[in-house]
Backbone as CSV, one residue per row, in Angstrom:
resi,resn,N_x,N_y,N_z,CA_x,CA_y,CA_z,C_x,C_y,C_z
1,MET,-7.533,-2.862,-14.089,-6.942,-2.259,-13.741,-7.091,-1.368,-13.324
2,PHE,-8.160,-2.148,-12.176,-7.991,-1.069,-10.194,-6.596,-2.065,-9.875
3,LYS,-6.544,-2.987,-9.807,-5.224,-4.125,-9.094,-4.431,-3.157,-9.447
4,SER,-4.317,-2.897,-10.860,-3.347,-2.599,-11.503,-2.622,-0.852,-10.634
5,LYS,-3.932,-0.072,-9.959,-3.542,0.585,-9.189,-3.270,1.449,-7.844
6,LYS,-3.559,-0.335,-7.233,-3.094,-1.101,-5.898,-1.212,-1.638,-6.289
7,ILE,-1.017,-1.752,-7.244,0.159,-2.732,-8.140,1.498,-0.781,-7.411
8,ALA,0.848,-0.306,-8.797,1.255,1.184,-8.261,1.411,1.662,-6.937
9,GLY,0.868,1.621,-6.055,1.293,2.186,-5.288,2.334,1.599,-4.552
10,LEU,2.048,0.292,-4.377,2.698,-0.496,-3.597,4.088,0.100,-5.086
11,MET,4.206,0.219,-5.765,5.358,-0.464,-6.556,6.417,0.704,-6.211
12,LEU,5.646,2.155,-6.689,5.978,4.067,-6.648,6.255,4.330,-5.142
13,THR,5.996,3.680,-3.878,6.997,4.360,-2.665,6.744,3.502,-1.900
14,VAL,7.226,3.605,-0.874,7.355,2.536,0.889,7.060,3.933,1.747
15,SER,5.743,3.484,1.853,5.041,4.603,3.181,4.066,4.729,4.054
16,MET,4.470,5.054,5.470,4.302,4.719,6.419,2.841,4.181,6.052
17,PHE,1.912,4.416,5.497,0.492,3.780,4.657,0.745,2.814,4.268
18,ALA,0.852,2.481,3.659,1.260,1.220,2.415,-0.181,0.325,2.234
19,SER,-0.226,-0.024,3.817,-1.793,-1.072,3.311,-2.524,-0.871,3.220
20,ALA,-2.884,0.878,2.709,-4.202,1.241,1.871,-4.114,1.990,0.922
21,ALA,-2.766,1.097,-0.211,-2.991,0.774,-1.378,-3.368,-0.475,-1.039
22,VAL,-3.699,-1.838,-0.463,-3.464,-2.615,-0.018,-5.515,-3.231,-0.003
23,PHE,-5.920,-1.723,1.334,-6.816,-2.217,1.366,-8.027,-0.763,0.281
24,ALA,-7.755,-1.083,-1.065,-8.229,0.400,-1.537,-9.545,0.059,-1.540
25,GLN,-9.920,-1.157,-1.461,-11.671,-1.754,-2.060,-12.614,-0.985,-1.181
26,THR,-12.093,-0.654,0.525,-12.469,-0.739,2.022,-13.415,0.930,1.511
27,PRO,-14.849,0.898,1.660,-14.957,2.884,1.492,-14.394,3.593,1.832
28,GLN,-13.817,4.390,0.828,-13.292,6.035,1.686,-14.682,6.807,2.646
29,LEU,-14.055,7.234,3.792,-15.539,8.301,4.155,-14.448,9.687,3.893
30,PRO,-15.998,10.356,3.702,-15.577,11.791,3.195,-14.813,12.657,4.181
31,GLN,-14.066,13.696,3.618,-12.054,14.532,3.790,-12.519,15.084,4.863
32,GLN,-13.981,15.482,6.036,-14.398,15.504,7.386,-14.136,14.662,8.192
33,GLN,-14.558,13.741,7.664,-14.621,12.496,8.890,-13.769,11.242,9.306
34,GLN,-12.449,11.690,7.872,-11.514,11.329,7.936,-10.242,12.434,8.792
35,GLN,-10.577,13.132,9.123,-9.696,14.606,9.942,-9.703,13.971,11.279
36,GLN,-10.617,14.047,12.069,-10.165,13.507,13.144,-11.657,11.404,13.957
37,VAL,-10.197,10.973,14.253,-10.948,9.488,14.564,-10.371,9.107,15.847
38,GLU,-11.671,9.014,16.745,-11.046,8.343,17.927,-11.195,6.704,18.402
39,VAL,-9.903,7.284,19.199,-8.976,5.293,19.449,-8.512,5.391,20.479
40,SER,-8.895,4.369,21.198,-8.732,4.150,22.940,-7.193,4.128,22.254
41,ASP,-6.759,3.822,23.956,-5.083,3.744,24.049,-4.766,2.255,24.023
42,ALA,-6.073,0.720,24.344,-5.552,0.012,23.960,-5.877,-0.775,22.261
43,GLU,-6.554,0.106,20.993,-6.258,-0.011,20.257,-5.683,0.610,19.315
44,LEU,-4.658,1.432,19.960,-3.630,2.634,19.830,-2.540,1.355,19.663
45,GLU,-2.684,0.989,20.144,-1.679,-0.254,20.835,-1.544,-1.826,19.625
46,LYS,-2.601,-1.827,19.231,-3.610,-2.846,18.472,-2.683,-2.453,17.083
47,PHE,-2.921,-1.250,16.674,-2.062,-0.331,15.861,-0.969,-0.727,15.633
48,ALA,-0.987,-0.355,16.882,0.742,0.350,16.578,1.522,-1.270,15.916
49,THR,0.954,-1.795,16.774,2.099,-3.494,16.993,1.125,-4.525,14.709
50,ALA,0.470,-3.948,14.891,-0.372,-4.824,13.679,1.111,-3.387,12.145
51,PHE,1.244,-2.091,12.335,1.402,-1.235,11.580,3.310,-1.879,11.383
52,GLN,3.708,-2.094,11.839,5.073,-2.567,12.492,5.246,-4.373,12.194
53,HIS,4.363,-4.919,12.204,4.162,-6.582,10.669,4.066,-5.321,9.368
54,VAL,2.784,-4.528,8.932,2.595,-5.089,7.629,3.437,-3.664,7.307
55,ARG,4.047,-2.871,7.910,5.459,-2.032,6.971,6.057,-3.582,7.122
56,VAL,6.375,-3.468,7.575,8.350,-5.232,6.958,6.878,-5.544,5.849
57,ILE,5.902,-7.049,5.703,5.857,-7.326,5.316,5.542,-6.202,3.929
58,SER,4.584,-4.901,3.738,5.389,-4.000,2.922,6.622,-3.869,1.845
59,MET,7.885,-4.099,2.942,8.693,-3.830,2.097,9.046,-4.809,1.411
60,GLU,8.350,-6.435,1.907,9.083,-7.402,1.633,8.247,-7.618,0.422
61,ALA,7.141,-7.343,-0.235,6.834,-7.131,-1.361,7.617,-6.508,-1.720
62,GLN,7.455,-4.669,-1.392,8.181,-4.321,-2.439,9.506,-4.600,-3.486
63,GLN,10.410,-4.815,-2.169,11.510,-5.855,-2.681,10.601,-6.889,-3.830
64,GLU,9.879,-7.842,-3.048,9.477,-9.268,-4.491,8.532,-8.814,-5.677
65,MET,8.892,-7.729,-5.664,7.500,-7.234,-7.303,8.828,-6.638,-7.760
66,ALA,10.142,-5.371,-7.528,11.337,-4.738,-8.004,11.680,-6.125,-8.587
67,GLY,12.127,-6.772,-7.501,12.110,-8.416,-7.999,11.711,-8.844,-9.795
68,VAL,10.873,-9.024,-10.231,9.864,-9.330,-10.688,9.872,-7.636,-12.173
69,VAL,9.780,-7.204,-11.362,10.387,-6.037,-13.278,11.368,-6.315,-13.711
70,THR,12.673,-6.408,-12.622,13.914,-6.391,-12.876,14.239,-8.224,-13.930
71,ASP,13.746,-9.308,-13.559,13.896,-10.592,-13.723,12.974,-10.077,-15.315
72,GLU,12.308,-8.997,-15.086,12.348,-9.758,-17.070,12.622,-8.669,-17.641
73,GLY,13.189,-7.613,-16.828,14.352,-7.431,-17.567,14.239,-5.272,-18.627
74,MET,13.158,-5.312,-17.521,12.823,-3.954,-17.034,13.579,-3.174,-16.449
75,GLU,13.939,-1.860,-16.548,14.087,-1.070,-15.161,12.611,-0.728,-14.459
76,ILE,13.981,-0.437,-13.302,11.904,-0.075,-12.557,11.605,1.337,-12.831
77,GLN,12.426,2.035,-12.634,11.985,3.525,-13.396,10.990,3.056,-14.699
78,ARG,11.393,3.092,-15.258,11.269,2.078,-16.836,9.892,1.970,-16.769
79,PHE,9.554,0.800,-15.731,8.148,-0.145,-15.859,7.465,1.621,-14.816
80,ASN,8.437,1.805,-13.601,6.831,2.878,-13.537,6.932,3.986,-14.282
81,GLU,7.583,4.711,-15.076,7.046,5.596,-16.917,6.253,4.369,-17.401
82,ILE,6.339,3.990,-17.695,5.060,2.711,-18.668,3.717,3.275,-18.207
83,HIS,3.772,2.237,-16.789,3.136,2.039,-15.867,1.798,3.160,-15.223
84,GLN,2.393,4.591,-14.875,2.047,6.076,-14.835,1.103,6.248,-16.474
85,ALA,1.649,5.761,-16.858,0.977,6.798,-18.679,-0.224,5.129,-18.454
86,THR,-0.359,4.327,-19.145,-1.469,3.530,-18.789,-2.362,4.077,-17.473
87,MET,-2.002,4.543,-16.738,-3.347,4.303,-15.484,-3.179,6.395,-15.836
88,ASP,-2.362,6.966,-16.104,-2.828,8.401,-16.378,-3.037,9.086,-17.926
89,PRO,-4.271,9.666,-18.061,-3.672,9.603,-19.959,-3.496,11.438,-20.204
90,ASP,-3.666,11.929,-18.622,-2.284,13.159,-19.060,-0.561,13.069,-18.879
91,VAL,-0.079,11.520,-18.236,0.886,11.510,-19.194,1.320,10.198,-19.648
92,LYS,2.550,11.311,-20.814,3.258,10.556,-22.255,4.230,9.928,-22.248
93,VAL,4.335,8.519,-22.904,4.777,8.220,-22.564,5.476,7.269,-23.714
94,THR,5.848,7.495,-24.540,6.796,6.559,-25.722,7.282,4.964,-24.878
95,ALA,6.094,3.920,-25.347,6.289,2.892,-24.775,6.144,1.485,-26.540
96,THR,7.444,0.906,-26.817,7.168,0.226,-28.142,6.401,-1.147,-27.784
97,GLU,6.251,-1.661,-28.788,5.349,-3.041,-28.847,5.946,-3.887,-27.414
98,ALA,7.441,-3.982,-27.721,7.740,-5.651,-27.272,7.361,-4.487,-25.781
99,GLU,8.295,-3.408,-25.022,7.704,-2.148,-24.276,6.012,-3.120,-23.589
100,LYS,5.467,-2.796,-24.040,4.379,-3.054,-24.058,3.841,-4.031,-23.290
101,LYS,4.390,-5.380,-23.924,3.675,-6.602,-23.533,4.792,-7.315,-22.570
102,GLN,5.937,-7.106,-22.342,6.499,-6.757,-20.797,6.276,-6.001,-19.292
103,HIS,5.722,-5.056,-19.770,4.464,-4.514,-18.911,3.807,-4.966,-18.153
104,GLN,2.744,-6.005,-19.292,1.544,-7.179,-18.965,2.076,-7.529,-18.690
105,LYS,3.340,-8.278,-19.527,3.776,-9.982,-18.099,3.749,-9.296,-17.069
106,ILE,4.056,-8.041,-16.990,5.126,-7.849,-15.352,3.505,-7.576,-14.293
107,ILE,2.623,-6.463,-15.166,1.739,-6.680,-14.644,1.015,-8.071,-13.943
108,THR,1.382,-8.579,-14.532,0.168,-10.675,-14.360,0.883,-10.920,-13.592
109,ASN,1.955,-10.573,-12.854,3.074,-11.715,-12.558,3.141,-10.209,-11.017
110,LEU,2.346,-9.621,-11.043,3.014,-8.148,-9.092,1.163,-8.882,-9.333
111,GLU,0.053,-8.728,-10.003,-1.411,-9.160,-9.439,-1.316,-10.523,-8.490
112,THR,-0.311,-11.049,-9.294,-0.557,-12.597,-8.290,0.509,-12.694,-6.685
113,ILE,0.565,-11.108,-7.273,2.247,-11.293,-5.610,0.971,-10.557,-4.895
114,GLN,0.353,-9.637,-5.821,-0.795,-8.198,-4.461,-1.209,-9.017,-4.314
115,ALA,-2.194,-10.729,-4.472,-3.015,-11.019,-3.738,-2.652,-12.155,-3.121
116,GLY,-1.064,-12.277,-3.006,-1.131,-13.003,-1.773,-0.651,-11.988,0.069
117,VAL,0.213,-10.712,-0.905,0.892,-9.479,0.058,-1.108,-8.937,0.806
118,GLN,-2.331,-9.209,-0.035,-3.031,-8.737,1.157,-3.733,-9.752,1.386
119,GLU,-3.244,-10.221,0.980,-4.105,-12.219,2.757,-3.380,-11.619,3.509
120,LYS,-2.017,-11.625,3.362,-0.608,-11.630,5.011,-1.570,-10.802,5.992
121,LEU,-1.500,-9.539,4.831,-1.511,-7.918,5.826,-3.124,-8.008,6.106
122,GLU,-3.928,-8.933,5.721,-5.266,-8.816,6.563,-4.983,-10.399,7.620
123,LYS,-3.854,-10.651,7.412,-4.388,-12.117,9.008,-3.459,-11.390,9.262
124,VAL,-2.545,-10.615,9.420,-1.872,-9.837,11.053,-2.332,-8.813,11.240
125,ILE,-3.348,-8.274,10.718,-3.800,-7.292,11.089,-4.999,-7.716,11.794
126,GLY,-5.312,-8.856,12.058,-6.501,-9.011,12.695,-5.767,-10.054,13.623
127,GLU,-5.130,-10.268,12.826,-4.551,-11.185,14.621,-3.622,-10.502,15.490
128,GLN,-4.331,-9.392,15.367,-4.182,-8.562,16.557,-5.343,-7.268,17.214
129,GLY,-5.591,-7.748,15.944,-7.898,-7.630,16.964,-8.249,-6.577,16.266
130,ILE,-7.797,-6.619,14.850,-8.892,-5.055,14.819,-8.320,-5.789,13.346
131,THR,-10.000,-4.765,12.793,-10.318,-4.995,11.025,-9.222,-4.239,10.263
132,PRO,-8.478,-5.103,8.867,-8.594,-4.361,8.050,-9.113,-2.255,7.504
133,ALA,-10.539,-2.946,7.375,-10.812,-1.591,7.203,-10.743,-0.511,8.741
134,ARG,-10.698,-0.635,10.159,-10.522,-0.049,10.965,-9.070,0.300,10.876
135,TYR,-8.367,-0.670,10.488,-6.752,-0.712,10.448,-6.309,0.847,9.542
136,GLU,-7.116,0.568,8.386,-7.002,1.892,7.577,-8.036,2.951,7.621
137,GLN,-8.990,2.828,8.670,-9.290,4.795,8.850,-8.595,4.762,10.095
138,ILE,-7.735,4.333,10.900,-7.129,4.736,12.355,-5.121,5.805,11.413
139,ALA,-5.180,4.560,10.410,-4.106,5.063,9.259,-4.112,6.412,8.778
140,MET,-5.651,6.757,7.967,-5.820,8.162,8.235,-6.387,8.859,8.532
141,GLY,-6.737,8.334,9.538,-6.956,9.664,10.579,-4.923,9.995,11.298
142,LEU,-4.521,9.164,10.882,-2.942,9.302,12.013,-2.654,10.881,10.098
143,GLN,-3.068,10.292,9.518,-2.416,11.477,7.975,-3.127,12.951,8.342
144,ASN,-3.852,13.668,9.612,-4.450,14.227,9.870,-4.551,14.827,10.912
145,ASP,-4.282,14.387,11.860,-4.620,14.262,13.023,-3.290,14.632,14.243
146,PRO,-2.559,15.672,14.515,-1.014,15.380,15.143,-1.027,15.259,16.901
147,ALA,-2.176,15.277,17.496,-2.737,15.136,18.162,-2.760,12.925,18.207
148,LEU,-3.103,12.539,16.820,-2.751,11.077,17.536,-1.733,10.508,16.835
149,GLN,-0.603,11.110,15.814,-0.051,11.345,15.720,1.623,11.233,16.363
150,GLU,0.925,11.955,18.014,2.076,11.986,18.726,1.784,10.266,19.657
151,ARG,0.094,11.056,20.094,-0.038,9.410,20.918,0.817,7.733,20.100
152,LEU,0.844,7.937,18.755,1.157,6.651,18.255,2.779,6.314,18.801
153,LYS,3.450,7.507,18.360,4.582,8.129,18.835,5.253,7.455,19.823
154,LYS,4.504,8.037,21.067,4.440,7.741,22.064,3.845,6.113,22.169
155,THR,3.136,5.272,21.624,3.083,4.070,21.553,4.768,2.988,21.347
156,PHE,5.114,3.485,20.425,6.122,3.097,19.880,7.751,3.050,20.293
157,ASP,7.314,4.038,21.445,9.007,4.969,22.107,8.592,3.595,23.794
158,LYS,7.828,2.690,23.498,7.821,2.623,25.077,8.374,1.472,25.134
């Protein structure tokens, strides 16, 4: 079920911090510690380079995952509806037995893809000289720190 949450994150959105879904096993910091992250200019450069690679890998993975869903004969929107219902008891969706079997087959295929994507992401982030945990920490810090966001923007503009 934990893997399914990561898959749902990859399937439902293409976001700036898509890697957070893949590295969800990294311990989460308390909210107050997520707000400010000290990042040197050199480390931000490494993050920016890794981020560009992560974004490409994430987009390719999402395309591949969408292909799996459609290749199995299910529309992505319907897959997401059924998947959300399996993840959240407050979401009510009626699915036929055939759809439930189809959904489970898709999940099995997506878990295989997700494992490969995680390896690629860890490798590309590591190649930049930062750990996946530190990458996620910086990404989480960016969500809450406008000054860090501006520094990253300037790094991309170089």
